[in-house]
N, C-alpha and C positions, 0 to 999 in steps of 0.2 A: 502494500500497498503504498512508503514511502517513497518508492522506486517509481512507482505509480503518479502518485503529484509533481515530484522532479520532473517527468516527462509533461504530463499533465498541462506544469509550470509555462516550461518550456514551448507549448504549442499555445499555448494560449497566449502567452506575451510576444511570442515572434520574436525576441531575440536572444543568442545567449549571454547570458549575464554574468557567466562564470565567467568567458572568457578571457575577456580584462585581468583575469588573478589566478590565469587556470595553472602557472609553474610555481605560486606561488602553492598554493593548494599541495601539488602535485608534487613537488619538496616535500612541507611539511608530514605525507601521510606515506613520506620513502620513505622519511625517516622515526615516523614513528613504530611504522614496519620494521626498519632494521632495527633498530632497540628493543623490538619484541622479540623476537627472533634470536635474538644475541642470546638475552639472557633465558629463553625457550629453552636456546642451541646448549648453553653453560647447564646447568640447571641439567640435561640431559647427560651427558654428561659423566655429571656425582648418581647416574638411576641405580646401576651397581653396587654403590657401596651405600646409597641410600634402603635397598630391599630389606634388613634385616631386621630397621629400624623401625619402619613404615607394619611390618609382618605383629612387633611386640605393640604397636600404638593398634596397630585394627582387632588386633588378640586382647589387650583391653579395652576397645571401647567395644568390642563384644561380650565379654567378660562384666564391667561395670558400664552400662549405657551414663551412667549419671556420675562425675566427678565429682566426692568429698559432697553425698549430699546433696548438693543444689540439683533445682528445678530446670530444664534445658523448655525453652520457649515453645508453641507448634510449630514458629518458623521457622526455625533453630530445628529442629526434632529435620521439617522439609529439605529445608535444602540438605545437611546433614543427607540423609536418605536417596535423594536427588540428582548429586553434586555431578556425576560424572552426565546423566541428562539432560541438566540446566546449561551445564561444559559444549557440551553438543551443538542443543539449541539454537547456544551464544554464537556458535562457530557459526551453525548454521546461516543464520539472521547475519551476520556478519559479508558471508560468504555472494546469501541471495542479493545484501541493497549493492557488493562491489556487483556484482555481473545485471542488474535492470543503470546501476548509473551507467558501465560499461556498455549496455544494450542502448539506449538513449545518449549515449556519445554517436556512436555508431549512424545509430539516425537522427540523428540532429537534422544531414543530408538532403536525408527523405520523407516523404511525405509523413504523417499524419497514418493513413491506411496502410501503410505497409509493414504495422508493427504487432498486431496482431495474431498473423500464420504464426512467426519466424516465435509467441512467443505461447503462443498453446502447444507448437509440435515439442518449442522446448522445457516445456509441463511436461507432455506427456514423454519424452522419452528420457526424464530427468525423474520424475516418479518409475518407469519402469526401470532402472537402470538401480534406485533405489533398493527398491523389491526384488532383485536380481538379486545384490546384495542382503538384502534380508534374509531373502529365503537359505 
């Protein structure tokens, strides 16, 4: 919906208001992406050493869900239980927005009527590939 709003705003305004600062946006996105990738890469290098610590933490959590008698809020319980689902959702959400903005950039030189067919085909193929990976 966010990407659709960006595309709709462009076609309604009829001008590309992002063009004047395009290099600033790209540079900022590249810088943030490189920082995230570096931090993630450094953390992945330490995964082998951290596995034993993780096993102990998971075992402690499974045995004693509340530490020191403190009660956890329902939000903390949900976030703790579905942490990997939330991480996957955020990752897919970010990639989806990135794909929509990329598609919008490609279609800025084409009429608005040329957008729906590739979007429908992309959603269908993406859903099919996701289903195949799930199975």
